[in-house]
N, C-alpha and C positions, 0 to 999 in steps of 0.2 A: 519202654522201648518199642519200636515199631520197625518192620522190615523196610529197607530202602526201596527196593522194587524186586520183581520176580527174577530179574537178570543178575543183579549183584548180590542179593541176599545180605547186604550190609545192614548192620544195626545202627540206629540213630539215637542221639541224645538230644533232649529238649531242655533248655534252660528255663527254669521258673523265674529267673531274674529278669530276662528280657524276651522270653518266648521264641528265641531263635532255635532252629533245628539244625543240628550239625552232624556230619558224617566224618568220623575220624579216619576211616580208611581212604576216603576221597579227599580228606583235608579241606573241606569246603562246606558252606551252607547248602542246605537242601530245601528248595521251595518248589513244590509242585501241587497240582490239583488234588492228587490222591491223598495228600496229607492234610487237607483243609479241616477234616473232622477232628483229627488229632489236635491241630492247633486250636480249634474252637473249644475243645474239651478243656485244654489247659488254660485258655483265655478265661473261660467261665470259672475255673477253679481259682485263678489269681485275682480276677477283677469283679467276678459276679455278673458279668455280661458276656455276650458273644459279639465279635466285631461286626459293626455295620458301617455307617458312614463316619468312621472314626479312624484314628491312627492305627495301622496294622501292617502286616507283611503283605507283599504282593502275592497274589495267587496265580498259579499256572506257570507254564514255561519250563524249559529244561533247567538242569542244575547249573548254577553260575559259579565259576571258579573265583577264588580271591587272588589268583595270579595276576600280576601287572605286566604289561608289555608296552614298548614305545616304538613307534615307527621311525624310520630314518628322517632326518630333518628335511632332506630334499623332497620326500613324499609329503611331509606336513606342509611345506611351503607351497606345493602345487595345490593342495586342498584349501589352503588359506586364500589363494586367488579365487577359487570357486566361491567360497563363502563371502569374500569381499564383494563380489559381483551381486550375490543375492542380497546383501545388506544395502547396496546402492539402490536396488530395485524395491526394497521393502518399504512399506508405509506403516505397517503395524508389526512390530517385532517383540518377542518375549525372550528374556534370558532366564533360564532356570538353573539355579546353582545348588551345589551340594558341598559336603565337607571337604572334598578334594581340592577346592580352591583356597583352603585355609591351612593346608598342611605345611606350606612353606613359611607360615607365620608361627610354626611350632605348636600348632593345635592338631592333634591326631584326628584322622578320619575314623570311621566306624568299622568298615568292612574290608579295608586294605590289609596287606600282610602284617602291618604293625598297628592295625586299627583297634579301637577300644573293644569291640565285641569279639574280634578275632583273637586277641590276646587273652581276653577274659575267659573264653572257653578253654584256654590252655592253662588257666590258673595264674596268668601274668597280668600286669597292669601297664597300660600305655603311658609313656612319658608325655608330659604337657607342661606348658608354662601357665601362669595365672592369666585369665582372660584380660584383666586390666593391663597386662604387659604386652598383649598382642597388637600388632599394627597391620593395617590393610596390606595385602600383597600386590605385586604388579598386576595380577588379574583383577583384583578389586578396583584398582585405580584405572585400568583400561575400560572397565564397565562404566565408571564415572565419565570418562572421556566420550565413550560411545553414546551414553545417555545425553550428554550435552550436545553432541553432534546431531542426534535425532531431533532434539528440541529446536536447535538452530535452523533446521530444515523443515520445521512444522510437521514432523512425523512423530509417531508414538513408539516409545520403547518402555517396556515395563519389566521389572525384575521380580521373580518369584524365587524365594529361597527356603531351603529346609534347615539352614544353619541358625544356631542360637547364639553364635559368638558375637553378634552385634557389629561385625566389621563392615558391613555394607553401610550402615548409618554412620559409623566412624569415618568412612571414606568420603562422606559428604553427600550421599544420596538422601533425598528428602523422603519422609515417610509416606507421602502420597504417590511415590514412584515405585513402591515395593510392597509385596505381601510376604511377611515372615511367617510362614505357615506353622512352624513349630515353636514360635515364640522368640524372645530375645532376653538373654541373661541380664541385660542392663535395664529392662523395662518392668515396672510394677504396674498393676492395674487394680482398679476398684470395681468389684462386681456389683456394687449398689448404684453408683452414679456414673460408671464407665470412664472416669477420669484416668489418664495414663501419666506415669512419671518416668522419665528417662534418667538413669543414674550414671555416675561416673565410676561406680563399683558394681560388682556382681551382685545384683539384687536377689538372685536365687540361691546364693550361697548358704543363707540361714533359713531357707524355707523348710517347711515340715515341722515347725515348732509346736503345732497343735497336735501332732502325732496322729495315730490312726483313729482316734476318737473325736476328731474335729468335726462336729456336726454340720457346720456351714459348708465345709469343703466336700464332705461325703454326700451332701444333697446334690452336688453338681458333678463331681468327678468320682472315679471308682474307689481307690483306696490310698489316696495321697493327699496330704495337707499342703496347700500352697501358701499358707500364711507366712509373711516375712518379718513379723513383729513390729512393722511400722503401720501408721494409720494415715488414711486419706484426709483431706481437708474437710470432708463431710462427716468424719468421725468413724467410718467403717475400717475394718482391717484390710490392709493392702495384700495383694496376692502376687506371686511371681507369674510370669506369662508363659512359662515353659509347658509344652504339651508332652505328656508321657503316653506310652503305649496304652491303648484303651480309652483315651480321652478324645473328645471331639475337637476338631480344629476350630480356631477363631472364625466365626461366621463371616464377618466383614472381609477379612483377609482371604478366606477361601472363595467367597463370591467374586471378589475382584480378580483373583487368580484365574478362576474359570472363565470369567467374562473376557479378560485380555487374551487368554490362551485360545478361546473359541473364535476370537476375531482376528488372530494373528495370521500373517502370511509367512512368518518365519519364526521358528523356535530354536534357540541355541542352548543346549544342555552343557553345563560346565561342571566337571568334578562330581558327578552324582552317579551312583550305581542304579538309580531308579528302582529301589527295592521297597520303599515304604509307601503304602497307600494311605489316603487317596492322592497325596501330592504327586506321585509318579504318573498320574493319569493326565497331567497337563499337556505333555507332548502329543498324546493321542488326540486331544481336542483340537490342536492346531492341524494335525493330519486330516481330521474330519472336516476342516475348513479348506481343504485342498492346499494347505500350506506346507512348507518344507521344514524338515527337522534335521538339525546337525547335532551330533553328540561328540563331545570331547571328554574322554575319560581313559584312565590307564587300564581299567578293568572292563570286562565285557558287561553288558546290561541285557535285561530281558527285552529291551526295545531296539536292539541293534539292527535286527532284520527289518524294522519299520522305518529306520532312518534313511534320509536321502544322502547324507554325508557323515561318515564315521571316521574319527581321528583318534588314534591311540597315542596320546601325548600329554605332557604336563601343561596345565592351563596357563601358567605364567608365561612360558615360552610361546604358546600358541597365540594368546591374546596380544603379546608384544609384537609378534610377526603380523598379526591381523591389523593392528593400529598402524604399523609401518606401511603396509600395503594400501590402507585407506588414506594415508597421509594425515592422520589425526594425532595431534600432540597429547600425550598423557600427562595430566597434572601431577605434581608432587603431592604426597600426603601432607595435609595440613589439619591438625586436630582442631584448630579453631572453627573449621566447618561444622564439626560435631557440636561444639559448644554454642553455636549460633541458634540451635534449636531452643525455642522458648520454654520447653517443658523440662529441660535439664535442671536437676535439683540435687 
């Protein structure tokens, strides 16, 4: 236990399961600079390493509440008009997505009032359907429409996602238009020859079969076996592509995300609390390029004060209104677009 701060004197609980720090009296996660040494100590105990350029909690900033709020629709419509004009002017745009865009597909987020980590800290379990049952939401399909619009006008739109649910690829987005920074539950990879396999089932469901003593995995990741029990055409064991706390992000995806964010004149954040580093650093890279940042999320984020446009609203409604304002037709979901990928097996 550690003291919250000199003003509140609240005690904190840190979960060894996911290393989140929680204050029961404030009923929220606590993330601030003073606690970084506590976090590093527990990170070292759990993973045998201290966090560097790998997946970890954001450092710094005030306490962030899990409370959600939604602006009146009239206010949201006014802000939609502003963003629509920025999109018309944009030549290089990045869309950054988080778990909030998939909640209407019955996939829980992580840090919302009914989120996975929020309920876990209270001894409860979030309700979810199997990933194979999930279909892209109106927000996912609006992103597809906007991507097609940018391509038709010889402009660049790139998607960066923290989500592992695979719904972006299912919606019809090609893999060269997206960086899935935390992996994809439907993707297996070969660490030896780098071949990738997209599956129609949750490839990560049976991972960990090698246990804690899997020497191949332990040479590359902290304390988790990624073996899926299937083999690559080269004969090596296939691994799931999911990134756990303490593991390095996939280098190619991270490099592409940094490149596009650094060159972007507009970054649109959809459904992310921007809590997990280093993925959450992407909007700042667009700001450093003198670009604009728009954040659409029901909860506050540590980057709210740096945004140029902040909307507290549901991403489905917001993106539907945005497409109407831009006069862009949103395609219906067609799973055949996913099965057109030649790597599906």
